[in-house]
Each structure stands twice: as structure tokens, then as C-alpha cells.
C-alpha positions in Angstrom: 21.7 11.7 13.0 19.6 11.9 16.1 15.9 12.8 16.2 14.4 15.2 18.7 11.6 12.9 19.9 10.7 15.3 22.8 9.4 17.9 20.3 7.2 15.3 18.6 6.0 14.1 22.0 5.1 17.6 23.0 2.7 18.0 20.1 1.6 14.4 19.8 0.1 12.9 16.7 -3.5 12.6 15.6 -4.1 10.0 12.8 -7.2 10.4 10.6 -8.1 7.2 8.7 -9.8 7.4 5.3 -13.5 7.7 5.7 -13.9 4.8 3.2 -11.9 2.3 5.4 -13.1 0.1 8.2 -10.2 -0.2 10.6 -9.3 -3.4 12.5 -9.7 -6.1 9.8 -7.0 -8.8 9.8 -5.6 -9.7 7.4 -5.9 -6.3 5.7 -4.9 -4.5 2.5 -1.5 -2.8 1.9 -2.7 0.7 2.8 -4.1 -0.4 6.1 -0.9 -2.3 6.8 1.1 0.9 6.3 -1.3 2.7 8.6 -0.7 0.3 11.4 3.0 0.4 10.8 2.9 4.1 11.4 1.1 3.4 14.7 3.8 0.9 15.6 6.5 3.5 15.1 4.7 5.9 17.3 4.2 3.3 20.0 7.8 2.1 19.9 9.0 5.7 20.5 6.4 6.5 23.2 4.9 9.3 21.1 1.3 10.2 22.3 -1.3 9.6 19.6 -5.0 9.2 18.9 -6.7 7.5 15.9 -9.9 8.9 14.3 -12.0 6.8 11.9 -15.5 6.7 10.5 -15.9 2.9 11.2 -14.2 -0.1 12.6 -14.5 -3.8 11.6 -17.0 -5.9 13.5 -16.0 -6.0 17.2 -12.6 -4.3 16.9 -11.7 -2.6 20.1 -8.9 -0.1 20.7 -8.9 2.5 23.4 -7.0 5.0 21.2 -9.5 4.8 18.4 -12.2 7.4 18.3 -15.2 7.1 15.9 -16.5 10.1 14.1 -20.1 9.6 13.0 -21.3 12.3 10.6 -25.1 12.6 10.5 -25.0 13.6 6.8 -23.6 11.0 4.5 -24.0 12.8 1.2 -20.8 13.9 -0.5 -19.3 16.5 0.0 -21.1 17.3 3.3 -20.0 13.9 4.7 -16.3 14.7 4.1 -16.7 18.2 5.5 -18.3 16.9 8.6 -15.8 14.1 9.1 -12.8 16.3 8.7 -14.2 19.2 10.7 -15.0 17.0 13.7 -11.4 15.8 13.6 -10.0 19.3 13.5 -12.3 20.5 16.3 -11.0 17.7 18.5 -7.3 18.1 17.6 -6.2 21.8 17.9 -2.5 21.2 18.8 -1.4 17.8 17.5 0.5 17.0 14.3 -2.3 15.9 11.9 -1.5 12.8 9.9 -4.3 12.4 7.4 -4.6 9.3 5.2 -6.1 10.1 1.8 -8.1 12.9 3.5 -6.7 16.2 2.1 -9.3 18.6 3.5 -7.4 19.4 6.8 -4.6 20.9 4.7 -6.9 23.8 3.7 -7.8 24.5 7.4 -4.7 23.8 9.5 -1.8 23.4 7.0 1.3 23.8 9.1 0.3 20.9 11.3 -1.0 18.7 8.5 0.7 15.8 6.7 -1.6 14.4 4.0 -0.5 10.9 3.1 -1.7 9.6 -0.3 -1.7 5.8 -0.6 -4.0 5.9 -3.7 -5.2 8.6 -6.1 -7.3 11.1 -4.1 -8.2 14.6 -5.4 -7.9 17.8 -3.4 -11.2 19.4 -2.6 -12.7 21.4 -5.5 -12.4 24.6 -3.6 -8.7 24.3 -3.0 -7.9 27.1 -5.6 -10.0 29.7 -3.9 -7.5 32.3 -2.8 -8.0 31.9 1.0 -7.6 28.1 0.9 -4.9 28.1 -1.8 -2.6 29.9 0.5 -3.2 27.2 3.1 -2.9 24.2 0.8 0.4 25.6 -0.4 1.7 25.5 3.2 0.7 21.9 4.0 2.8 18.8 3.8 2.2 15.9 1.4 3.6 12.4 1.8 3.8 9.7 -0.9 4.9 6.1 -1.1 6.7 6.6 -4.4 8.2 9.2 -6.7 5.6 8.2 -9.3 2.8 9.3 -6.9 4.6 12.6 -6.1 5.2 13.4 -9.7 1.5 12.7 -10.6 0.4 14.9 -7.7 2.6 17.8 -8.8 1.4 17.5 -12.4 -2.2 17.7 -11.3 -1.5 20.5 -8.7 1.4 22.6 -10.1 0.7 25.4 -7.6 1.9 23.1 -4.7 5.6 23.6 -4.1 7.9 20.5 -4.5 9.5 21.5 -1.2 6.2 20.6 0.6 6.2 17.1 -0.8 8.0 14.0 0.5 8.5 10.4 -0.6 9.0 7.7 2.0 9.0 4.2 0.5 7.0 1.5 2.3 9.0 -1.1 4.2 9.2 -4.8 4.9 10.0 -6.5 8.2 13.2 -8.3 7.3 13.0 -10.3 10.5 9.7 -11.8 9.5 10.0 -11.9 5.7 13.0 -14.1 4.8 13.7 -17.2 2.8 13.5 -20.6 4.5 12.4 -23.0 1.7 15.4 -24.5 -0.1 14.0 -27.3 -2.2 11.3 -26.2 -4.6 10.6 -29.3 -6.8 7.7 -27.6 -8.5 6.9 -24.7 -10.9 4.5 -22.5 -8.9 3.5 -18.9 -9.5 1.8 -16.8 -6.9 -0.5 -13.8 -6.8 -1.3 -11.9 -3.6 -3.8 -9.1 -3.0 -7.3 -7.7 -3.5 -9.3 -9.4 -6.2 -10.3 -6.4 -8.3 -10.0 -5.5 -11.9 -7.4 -2.8 -10.9 -5.1 -5.7 -9.9 -5.2 -7.1 -13.5 -6.5 -10.5 -12.6 -8.4 -10.8 -15.9 -5.1 -10.6 -17.8 -3.3 -13.0 -15.5 -6.0 -15.6 -16.0 -5.8 -15.2 -19.8 -2.0 -15.5 -19.6 -2.4 -18.6 -17.5 -4.3 -20.4 -20.2 -1.3 -19.8 -22.5 1.2 -21.0 -19.9 -0.7 -24.2 -19.0 -0.8 -25.1 -22.7 3.0 -25.1 -22.8 3.9 -26.1 -19.2 1.0 -28.3 -18.0 2.7 -29.0 -14.6 2.8 -25.3 -13.7 0.6 -24.2 -10.8 -1.0 -20.8 -10.0 -1.7 -20.1 -6.4 -4.0 -17.2 -5.5 -3.9 -15.6 -2.1 -6.2 -12.8 -0.9 -9.8 -12.2 -1.6 -12.2 -9.5 -3.0 -12.7 -8.3 0.5 -9.1 -7.9 1.7 -9.6 -4.1 2.1 -12.4 -3.6 4.5 -14.4 -0.7 3.2 -17.4 1.3 4.4 -18.9 0.7 0.9 -18.5 -2.5 -1.2 -15.9 -2.8 -4.0 -17.9 -2.4 -7.2 -16.5 -5.4 -9.1 -15.9 -7.7 -6.1 -18.6 -10.2 -6.9 -17.7 -10.4 -10.6 -14.0 -11.1 -9.9 -15.0 -13.6 -7.2 -17.1 -15.6 -9.6 -14.4 -15.6 -12.2 -11.8 -16.9 -9.8 -14.2 -19.7 -8.6 -14.8 -20.6 -12.3 -11.1 -21.1 -12.9 -10.8 -23.1 -9.7 -13.6 -25.4 -10.7 -11.8 -26.0 -14.0 -8.7 -27.1 -12.1 -6.7 -24.2 -13.5 -5.8 -22.4 -10.3 -5.6 -23.1 -6.6 -7.3 -20.5 -4.3 -5.4 -20.2 -1.0 -7.5 -17.4 0.5 -6.5 -14.8 3.0 -3.3 -15.3 5.1 -2.7 -13.7 8.4 0.2 -11.2 8.1 2.5 -13.4 10.2 2.0 -16.3 7.8 2.6 -14.5 4.6 6.2 -15.6 4.5 4.9 -19.2 4.3 3.1 -18.3 1.1 6.0 -16.5 -0.5 8.3 -19.4 0.4 6.0 -21.9 -1.3 6.2 -20.2 -4.8 8.9 -19.8 -7.4 7.9 -16.4 -8.5 5.3 -13.7 -7.7 3.2 -12.0 -10.4 1.8 -8.5 -10.0 -0.3 -7.8 -13.2 -1.8 -4.5 -11.8 -3.2 -1.9 -14.1 -2.3 0.8 -11.5 -0.1 0.6 -8.5 1.0 3.5 -6.3 3.7 1.3 -4.7 3.5 -2.5 -4.5 4.0 -3.8 -1.0 3.7 -7.4 -1.9 6.7 -7.0 -4.2 9.1 -6.1 -1.5 7.6 -8.8 0.9 8.2 -11.5 -1.8 11.7 -10.2 -2.6 12.7 -10.4 1.1 11.8 -14.1 0.8 14.1 -14.4 -2.2 11.2 -14.6 -4.7 11.7 -13.0 -8.2 8.9 -10.7 -9.4 7.1 -10.4 -12.8 5.1 -7.2 -12.7 3.4 -4.5 -14.8 5.7 -1.7 -15.8 3.6 1.0 -14.1 3.5 3.3 -11.1 5.6 2.6 -8.1 6.5 -0.9 -9.4 8.9 0.7 -11.9 10.8 2.2 -9.0 11.1 -0.9 -6.7 11.7 -3.6 -9.3 14.8 -3.7 -11.5 16.6 -6.2 -13.8 18.4 -7.8 -10.9 15.3 -8.9 -9.1 12.5 -9.3 -11.7 11.0 -8.6 -15.1 8.6 -5.8 -16.0 6.0 -6.2 -18.7 3.5 -3.9 -20.3 0.2 -3.7 -18.3 -3.0 -5.4 -19.8 -0.9 -7.5 -22.2 -1.7 -11.2 -21.5 0.6 -12.5 -24.2 3.7 -10.6 -23.0 2.9 -11.5 -19.4 2.7 -15.2 -20.4 6.0 -15.0 -22.3 7.8 -13.5 -19.3 6.4 -16.2 -16.9 7.3 -19.0 -19.3 10.8 -17.7 -19.8 11.4 -17.6 -16.0 9.9 -21.0 -15.4 12.0 -22.6 -18.0 15.3 -20.9 -17.1 16.5 -22.2 -13.7 19.7 -20.2 -13.8 18.0 -16.9 -14.5 15.4 -17.7 -11.8 18.2 -18.4 -9.2 20.0 -15.2 -10.2 16.9 -13.1 -9.8 16.1 -14.8 -6.5 19.5 -13.7 -5.1 19.1 -10.3 -6.5 15.6 -9.9 -5.0 17.0 -10.9 -1.5 19.7 -8.3 -1.8 17.4 -5.5 -3.2 14.8 -6.0 -0.4 17.3 -4.6 2.1 16.8 -1.2 0.6 13.2 -1.3 2.1 14.0 -2.1 5.7 11.6 -1.1 8.5 14.4 0.7 10.3 15.1 3.0 7.3 11.4 3.9 6.9 11.0 4.5 10.6 13.9 7.0 10.6 12.6 9.0 7.6 9.0 9.0 9.1 10.2 10.3 12.5 12.4 12.9 10.8 9.4 14.2 9.0 7.4 14.4 12.2 10.3 16.2 13.8 10.4 18.8 11.0 6.7 19.5 11.4 7.0 19.7 15.2 10.0 22.2 15.0 8.1 24.4 12.5 5.1 24.6 14.9 6.9 25.0 18.2 9.0 28.1 17.3 
């Protein structure tokens, strides 16, 4: 099925980054990674685009990035100013807004509101004038779970205006290359926050070490992986906790990896643990699976959709004992671990970059055709 790129090119695309994000940090969190993947798709297909953001990281320079600097930083005036400036500058483009739903109430037919985490619609969305507009906008989610939650919270929005496009993994970059793993090593990757369930992983690890002393826990990432315009509230607390366990010799902190080196990390572990308390998707899961690494994850959110019995084990969230039991089971069972490793590699192909690119461009084409009648 072909895509009419010319219609998309005629409108062009304007991307509005979340006002809480500092663009340009590398390595970055999963939502930023998806943002830049969208940019890559536009670039590859020679589609004109501009990027609007509140702030950029340090000395980040990109000629297509435009900063919007509201003079009032008090919510909700800050949001109103930020989005209004964007709309005033972009009167014809397709509007791709990341966790910034306000443009849907002003210019709905051109708007695609992408939700990578839980963001509420503006309080005034039910006012008759704006409700008609919000109902005409387009809403994009990385999982069926996120779409279902959104429609539950906003039942007046039609299902026909909502779309799910799973995030993807670069199968040319993420692939297995380490054959001999003469160790028992568990890995964690991501932002060091309470939301990621690190407290429960560390409690589970004490149980695991008492039964399998030679087991290792490698921690990649940091509390500052997602560069924000305001600090993560529990960043310092989690950082101190991680350093405490490192001083005890319980864990090994590997820190932040550049994106291109993440396959090195995945190929150095036997299994990946994702103990999150909430997870809209779970990008690290498909990256690890593409490297042939089995997953043990919380049975929540998008993780329930992308992990099955052929590639991993799902456990109840916030349950250190059951998490420890699952990890111990997989570490002690070489046959099961190998079976899940092969299953993970096969399953990862369902999340290819090419498949996501096609669905993303088809959505842009649909918006362009609706606006160019």
C-alpha cells in the first residue's frame, strides 16, 4: 500500500515538544527517543518540518528547533502561552503535539496529540465550544492500554479519532552477538525514579543474593536520564539509595549508555527486569528482546501487551517476593532461559522500525487528505 507523501509535504509538520522536556540530551529517556524517531521518519521522507520547544539541553543546536519562551511561568497561563505561540506560528501545518493537548481545542483537524505518559485534557475541554473541537482532533497512543485509559477518562471522545502505534526497535542495531554467558547477570535500564519500581527490585535482590550469591545486578541509566525543565521530585532519594547498595557490593552501577552502545549492555546480561509501577509502553523491553534477552516485568500497562509467555514472565507490581521468585526461577533454569531468549528474538520482529514508520506516515497522510479537500 503506497503513501501519498506529496500531500504530507504540501502541509508540512510542526512538532510541539512537551513544555516539561529539555530537548537535545543524549542519552535520553524513552519518550524523547520516540520524538527523535519521528523526526528521523520525516527527514528520511523529505517532509518539511519544524520543532518547537520550551527549552533545550545545554549547548544543543539545531536549525529546525525554535524556542518558545513564555513570560508567564504560572500554570495554566504558561501552558496557554506556550501552545498559543505555537499555533500562531503554524497556521497550515499538521500539528504533532507531544503530551500537549491544548492545540486540539483550537485547531482540531490538523492536530495529532501524542500521549507518551498520562496527561489530562485542559479543564475547559467540556465547554460546548471547545468540546466540539476536542471531539474532532486526533489522539495517538503507544499502547492499547493508554488508549483504553484515555477513552475511559474522556468517554465523549470518539474511538474513531484515537490511534495506537506501537513504539519500535532498530533491528539492525539491536541484535544478539554475545554467545557465551558464563555468568548469572540481571540488568535494569531506565530512569531512577520510584515509578520504575527500583525500591521493590532492590528488596527482591536481597532475597536473590541470599539464594544465588554469585548472581549480579547491573544498573544502567540515572535519575537524570529524562532531561526536564524542572527536577524529578524523588531523584536525589533514589540516587542515594542506589549508591548505598553499590557501597554494600550488592549491585554494579553502569551509568548512562549512549544509544548506539545499548546493545552492548543488553548482550552482557542474561535477563532484563522491568519492575515498573506504571508503564505506558516499555521501550527497553523490545530493545532487550531484539538482543535475545528474556524479560521479567510488572504485569501492568503496555508491558502486558508486548510481553507474552514466549519471551518473558509477568509478575504483580510492587511485590518483591514474587519478583524474586520469578528471577530465581529463570536464573536456575537454563533450558527455560534459552527458550525465552529465542522467543524474545522472534517476538521483537513485531516491533520493527519499518512497520512503525509505515503506520506513522499513513496517519499523517490521513490528516493531510482531510485538510486538503
